[in-house]
C-alpha positions in Angstrom: 239.4 47.6 -134.1 235.6 47.1 -132.4 232.0 47.5 -134.1 230.3 50.7 -132.9 228.7 54.2 -134.7 230.1 58.2 -135.3 227.1 60.5 -135.5 228.8 64.4 -136.8 226.9 67.8 -135.4 227.5 70.9 -135.4 230.5 72.0 -132.6 228.7 72.7 -129.4 225.2 71.1 -130.6 223.8 67.8 -128.4 224.9 64.5 -129.8 222.4 63.4 -132.7 220.1 60.4 -131.6 220.8 58.9 -135.1 224.4 57.9 -136.4 225.8 58.8 -139.3 227.4 55.8 -140.5 227.7 52.3 -138.9 230.7 50.1 -138.5 232.3 46.5 -137.6 235.6 45.6 -136.3 237.8 46.0 -139.3 235.6 47.3 -142.0 236.2 50.2 -144.0 233.0 52.1 -145.0 232.3 55.1 -146.3 228.9 57.2 -146.3 227.8 60.4 -148.0 225.7 63.2 -145.2 225.3 66.9 -145.4 226.2 68.2 -141.6 225.7 71.2 -140.7 228.4 73.8 -139.1 228.3 76.2 -136.2 228.9 79.5 -136.5 232.5 79.2 -136.3 232.2 76.8 -139.5 233.0 73.6 -137.0 232.4 70.8 -136.7 232.1 67.5 -134.2 232.3 64.0 -134.2 231.4 61.2 -131.3 232.0 57.7 -131.3 230.0 55.5 -129.9 231.7 52.3 -129.5 232.5 50.1 -126.5 236.1 49.8 -126.7 238.9 50.1 -129.1 239.5 52.9 -131.6 238.5 54.3 -135.2 239.2 56.0 -138.0 237.7 59.1 -139.2 238.6 60.4 -142.2 236.3 63.6 -144.1 236.3 64.7 -147.5 234.5 67.7 -148.1 232.8 67.4 -151.8 230.8 70.4 -151.5 229.5 73.3 -149.2 225.6 74.8 -149.4 225.6 78.9 -149.4 
């Protein structure tokens, strides 16, 4: 409902300085990113948005072993 960006990272780590995806109000976006998980295989999302809400749909397309 407002412009912003989403920053994905391993849970328990610092928020990265770069975004995984940027968006404007009412915009549907897609992006490919390689995100590291923590030892418990957890991911965290940080929403950098002044006001409003955003929906996140995460689709796992593969993994590294």
